[in-house]
C-alpha positions as CSV (number, residue, x, y, z in Angstrom):
1,M,-81.9,10.4,15.7
2,V,-83.8,9.4,19.0
3,S,-82.1,5.7,18.8
4,L,-78.8,7.3,18.2
5,G,-79.2,9.8,21.2
6,G,-80.2,6.7,23.3
7,R,-77.2,4.7,22.4
8,C,-75.0,7.7,23.1
9,L,-76.5,8.1,26.6
10,R,-76.0,4.6,27.5
11,I,-72.4,4.9,26.5
12,L,-71.9,7.9,28.7
13,L,-73.6,6.4,31.6
14,A,-71.1,3.6,31.4
15,F,-68.3,6.0,32.3
16,S,-70.2,7.6,35.4
17,I,-67.6,6.1,38.0
18,P,-64.5,7.5,36.2
19,V,-66.2,10.9,35.8
20,S,-67.0,11.0,39.7
21,V,-63.7,9.8,40.6
22,G,-62.0,12.4,38.4
23,A,-64.3,15.2,39.6
24,T,-63.9,14.4,43.2
25,L,-60.2,14.5,43.2
26,A,-60.2,17.6,41.1
27,M,-62.4,19.3,43.5
28,G,-60.4,18.2,46.5
29,L,-57.1,19.5,45.1
30,R,-58.8,22.8,44.2
31,G,-60.2,23.0,47.9
32,A,-56.5,22.3,49.0
33,G,-55.3,25.2,46.9
34,D,-53.8,23.2,44.1
35,V,-55.5,24.5,40.9
36,R,-52.7,23.8,38.4
37,T,-52.7,19.8,38.6
38,P,-56.4,19.8,37.7
39,L,-55.7,22.2,34.9
40,A,-52.8,19.9,33.8
41,I,-54.8,16.8,33.9
42,G,-57.6,18.8,31.8
43,I,-55.3,19.8,29.1
44,V,-54.1,16.1,28.6
45,T,-57.6,14.6,28.8
46,N,-58.7,17.3,26.4
47,L,-55.8,16.3,24.1
48,V,-56.7,12.6,24.4
49,N,-60.2,13.5,23.6
50,V,-59.4,15.3,20.3
51,V,-57.2,12.5,19.1
52,A,-59.7,9.9,20.2
53,C,-62.5,11.6,18.4
54,W,-60.5,11.9,15.2
55,A,-59.6,8.2,15.3
56,L,-63.0,6.9,16.4
57,I,-65.1,9.1,14.1
58,F,-63.3,8.7,10.9
59,G,-61.6,5.4,11.6
60,R,-57.9,6.4,11.9
61,F,-55.1,4.7,13.4
62,G,-56.8,1.3,12.7
63,A,-59.7,2.2,14.8
64,P,-63.3,1.7,13.6
65,A,-65.1,4.5,12.1
66,L,-68.0,4.8,14.5
67,G,-69.3,8.1,13.5
68,A,-71.3,10.0,16.1
69,E,-71.0,7.3,18.4
70,G,-67.2,7.7,18.2
71,S,-67.3,11.1,19.8
72,V,-69.0,9.7,22.8
73,W,-66.5,6.8,23.2
74,A,-63.7,9.3,22.8
75,A,-65.0,11.3,25.8
76,G,-65.3,8.2,27.8
77,I,-61.7,7.4,27.2
78,S,-60.7,10.8,28.1
79,F,-62.7,10.6,31.5
80,V,-60.9,7.3,32.2
81,T,-57.5,8.8,31.5
82,G,-58.2,11.7,33.7
83,A,-59.3,9.7,36.6
84,L,-56.2,7.2,36.2
85,L,-53.9,9.9,36.1
86,L,-55.3,11.6,39.2
87,L,-55.3,8.2,41.0
88,W,-51.9,7.3,40.2
89,L,-50.6,10.9,41.2
90,W,-52.6,10.5,44.6
91,R,-51.3,7.1,45.2
92,R,-47.6,8.0,44.6
93,G,-48.1,10.8,47.4
94,T,-47.1,13.6,44.8
95,L,-50.3,15.6,45.3
96,V,-51.1,17.9,48.3
97,L,-53.9,15.5,49.3
98,P,-52.2,12.8,51.5
99,A,-52.7,9.2,50.2
100,V,-54.4,7.2,53.0
101,P,-55.2,3.4,53.1
102,W,-58.4,2.6,51.4
103,R,-59.9,1.0,54.3
104,G,-60.3,1.7,57.9
105,H,-60.8,5.5,57.7
106,A,-64.5,5.9,56.8
107,A,-65.8,6.8,60.2
108,S,-69.5,7.1,60.5
109,G,-69.1,10.8,61.5
110,L,-67.2,11.8,58.6
111,A,-69.5,10.0,56.3
112,R,-72.5,11.9,57.7
113,R,-70.5,15.2,57.2
114,L,-69.9,14.2,53.8
115,L,-73.4,13.6,53.1
116,R,-74.7,16.6,54.7
117,V,-72.6,18.8,52.5
118,G,-72.8,16.8,49.4
119,I,-76.4,15.8,49.2
120,P,-77.7,19.4,48.6
121,T,-75.2,19.9,46.0
122,A,-76.0,16.9,44.2
123,I,-79.7,17.7,44.2
124,E,-78.9,21.1,43.0
125,R,-76.9,19.8,40.1
126,G,-79.6,17.3,39.2
127,A,-82.3,19.9,39.5
128,F,-80.4,22.4,37.3
129,Q,-80.1,19.7,34.4
130,L,-83.7,18.8,34.8
131,G,-84.7,22.5,34.6
132,L,-82.6,23.0,31.3
133,L,-84.3,20.0,29.7
134,L,-87.8,21.3,30.7
135,F,-86.9,24.9,29.4
136,L,-85.6,23.4,26.2
137,R,-88.9,21.6,25.9
138,I,-90.9,25.0,26.2
139,V,-88.5,26.4,23.5
140,A,-89.0,23.4,21.3
141,D,-92.7,24.3,21.1
142,F,-91.8,27.3,18.8
143,G,-90.1,25.3,16.2
144,T,-86.7,24.1,14.8
145,E,-85.3,27.8,14.4
146,P,-85.7,28.8,18.2
147,I,-84.2,25.4,19.3
148,S,-81.1,26.0,17.0
149,A,-80.9,29.6,18.1
150,Y,-80.9,28.7,21.7
151,L,-78.3,25.9,21.3
152,I,-76.0,28.2,19.2
153,G,-76.2,31.1,21.5
154,V,-75.6,28.8,24.6
155,R,-72.6,27.6,22.8
156,I,-71.3,31.2,22.0
157,L,-71.9,32.3,25.4
158,A,-70.0,29.6,27.0
159,F,-66.8,31.8,26.6
160,C,-68.4,33.9,29.4
161,F,-69.2,31.0,31.6
162,V,-65.6,29.6,31.8
163,P,-64.2,32.5,33.8
164,G,-67.2,32.4,36.2
165,F,-66.4,28.8,37.0
166,G,-62.8,29.8,37.6
167,F,-63.8,32.7,39.9
168,A,-66.4,30.2,41.7
169,S,-63.6,27.6,42.5
170,A,-61.3,30.5,43.8
171,A,-64.3,31.7,46.1
172,A,-64.9,28.3,47.4
173,T,-61.2,27.6,48.0
174,L,-60.3,30.9,49.7
175,V,-63.6,31.2,51.8
176,G,-63.0,27.6,53.0
177,Q,-59.4,28.2,53.8
178,N,-59.8,31.4,55.7
179,L,-62.8,30.1,57.6
180,G,-60.6,26.9,58.6
181,A,-57.8,29.2,59.8
182,G,-60.3,31.2,61.8
183,R,-60.4,34.3,59.6
184,P,-64.0,34.8,58.8
185,D,-63.6,38.5,58.0
186,E,-60.8,37.7,55.5
187,A,-63.1,35.0,54.2
188,A,-66.0,37.4,53.6
189,R,-63.4,39.8,51.7
190,S,-62.5,37.0,49.5
191,G,-65.9,36.2,48.6
192,W,-66.8,39.9,47.7
193,R,-63.5,40.3,45.7
194,A,-63.9,37.2,43.7
195,T,-67.4,38.3,42.9
196,A,-66.2,41.8,41.6
197,G,-63.7,40.1,39.5
198,A,-66.2,37.7,38.1
199,V,-68.7,40.5,37.2
200,L,-65.9,42.6,35.6
201,V,-64.7,39.8,33.3
202,M,-67.9,38.1,32.4
203,S,-69.5,41.3,31.7
204,S,-66.8,42.3,29.7
205,V,-66.8,39.3,27.6
206,G,-70.6,39.2,27.4
207,L,-70.5,42.9,26.0
208,A,-67.9,42.0,23.4
209,I,-70.1,38.9,22.2
210,I,-73.1,41.2,22.0
211,L,-71.4,43.7,19.9
212,F,-70.5,40.9,17.6
213,A,-73.5,38.9,17.9
214,R,-74.4,38.8,14.2
215,P,-71.2,37.7,12.8
216,L,-70.5,35.1,15.6
217,A,-74.0,33.6,15.1
218,G,-73.2,32.8,11.4
219,S,-69.6,31.5,12.5
220,F,-71.2,29.2,15.0
221,G,-73.7,27.3,12.5
222,A,-76.5,29.5,12.4
223,V,-78.1,28.8,9.0
224,G,-81.1,30.7,7.5
225,A,-82.1,34.5,8.2
226,E,-84.7,33.5,10.8
227,T,-82.1,31.4,12.9
228,V,-79.5,34.1,12.8
229,R,-82.0,36.7,13.9
230,L,-83.3,34.6,16.7
231,T,-79.7,33.7,17.7
232,V,-78.7,37.4,17.9
233,I,-81.8,38.0,20.1
234,F,-80.9,35.3,22.4
235,I,-77.3,36.3,22.7
236,Y,-78.7,40.0,23.7
237,I,-80.6,38.4,26.3
238,L,-78.3,36.1,27.9
239,G,-75.4,38.5,27.5
240,A,-77.4,41.2,29.6
241,A,-77.6,38.5,32.3
242,Q,-73.8,38.0,32.5
243,P,-73.4,40.3,35.6
244,L,-76.2,38.4,37.5
245,M,-74.8,35.1,36.4
246,A,-71.4,36.2,37.7
247,I,-72.9,36.8,41.2
248,E,-74.7,33.5,41.2
249,F,-71.6,31.5,40.2
250,T,-69.1,33.2,42.5
251,L,-71.2,33.6,45.7
252,G,-72.7,30.1,45.1
253,G,-69.1,28.9,45.2
254,A,-68.4,30.7,48.3
255,L,-71.3,29.4,50.2
256,R,-70.4,26.0,49.2
257,G,-66.8,26.6,50.2
258,A,-68.2,27.4,53.7
259,G,-70.3,24.3,53.8
260,D,-73.5,26.2,53.3
261,T,-74.8,24.0,50.4
262,R,-78.4,24.1,51.4
263,F,-79.2,27.8,50.6
264,P,-77.6,27.8,47.3
265,L,-80.1,24.9,46.5
266,F,-83.0,26.9,47.8
267,A,-81.9,29.7,45.5
268,L,-81.6,27.7,42.4
269,L,-85.1,26.1,43.0
270,A,-86.7,29.5,43.6
271,G,-85.2,31.0,40.4
272,L,-85.5,28.1,38.1
273,L,-89.0,26.7,39.1
274,V,-90.8,30.0,39.7
275,F,-89.1,32.7,37.8
276,R,-87.8,30.6,34.6
277,L,-90.1,27.6,34.1
278,A,-93.4,28.8,35.6
279,A,-93.2,32.3,34.4
280,A,-92.2,31.1,30.8
281,Q,-94.9,28.5,30.7
282,F,-97.8,30.3,32.4
283,L,-97.0,34.0,31.7
284,A,-94.6,34.7,28.9
285,R,-95.8,32.0,26.6
286,P,-99.6,32.5,26.8
287,I,-99.5,36.3,27.2
288,F,-96.7,37.4,24.6
289,G,-96.6,34.3,22.6
290,T,-93.0,34.7,21.4
291,V,-89.8,32.9,22.1
292,A,-88.0,36.1,23.0
293,A,-90.5,36.5,25.8
294,V,-89.8,33.0,27.1
295,W,-86.0,33.6,27.0
296,S,-86.5,36.9,28.8
297,C,-87.5,34.7,31.8
298,L,-83.9,33.8,32.0
299,L,-83.1,37.4,33.3
300,A,-85.8,37.1,36.1
301,D,-84.4,33.8,37.2
302,Y,-80.6,35.0,37.5
303,A,-81.8,38.1,39.1
304,V,-83.8,36.2,41.8
305,K,-80.7,34.0,42.5
306,A,-78.2,36.9,42.6
307,I,-80.4,38.8,45.0
308,L,-80.9,35.7,47.2
309,L,-77.2,34.7,47.2
310,S,-76.0,38.2,47.8
311,W,-78.3,38.5,50.8
312,R,-77.2,35.3,52.2
313,F,-73.5,35.9,51.8
314,R,-73.9,39.5,53.3
315,S,-75.8,38.0,56.2
316,G,-72.6,36.2,57.5
317,R,-74.8,33.2,58.6
318,W,-72.5,31.1,56.6
319,K,-69.7,31.9,58.8
320,T,-71.3,29.7,61.6
321,V,-72.4,26.8,59.6
322,R,-71.1,23.6,61.1
323,V,-69.7,21.0,58.5
């Protein structure tokens, strides 16, 4: 299993450049107010991924039957497809982003601005992924059933995360555009309205999942009474965190849209390192000794991030950040 995971990881890393190109162009389009083109490209790439998975996992259409590795190759093919489509549309001049020559426009001042805004976000994403791995390692000490329950619960609650990402993109776009147009008050209103919408939608979906936690756990692959029981507990805990997660997603996106990328990094490190990882390892685990207590640290993590981001956005300091 470890060997298979290593091979799959190496395959995915080979597609890092197409992933970066596609993500950069898609975010640029959203920032310019075009959210439909990334949606259309996403639909196409997902269809490509499904067909390629069927072909490469089971050996259809004359393709080799690669098993689990086939799904990774299929993902890579979909990444390349999405990046090439976006590049083709961009170079044709059909996107809202103008197609400029490849060389001669990378001024040092612009490069410094890009790095000043981009590096904190890159560190934030890297720290978040590392934190997830470390938290999963803490959960793994409790055995196979808690790991299965955690992974199944996250997969189920991903239905809550999707609208959160959408509201975060909307907040980033509207805040950035209003600031650029010299309307800071309207930028603030846009951020708060997007946050209210995210809280309403994510809380509603989270409540529905909580109400049907047990049948959902069985439908998504929880096998055995103990795994089902723990999955339900995890759904209750993370479902209760949905309003807090909505605030984190949306106000974090609003601040990034204003160019204030350092404070979301600070908020993430404070919540993740102190109130999730440290609290789980040095308080919840030794004092209570249950995986449910460890999972409860997620509530503290998201509460701290929601409080910090709300304070920052309310302060209005992001209105004067130089990009």
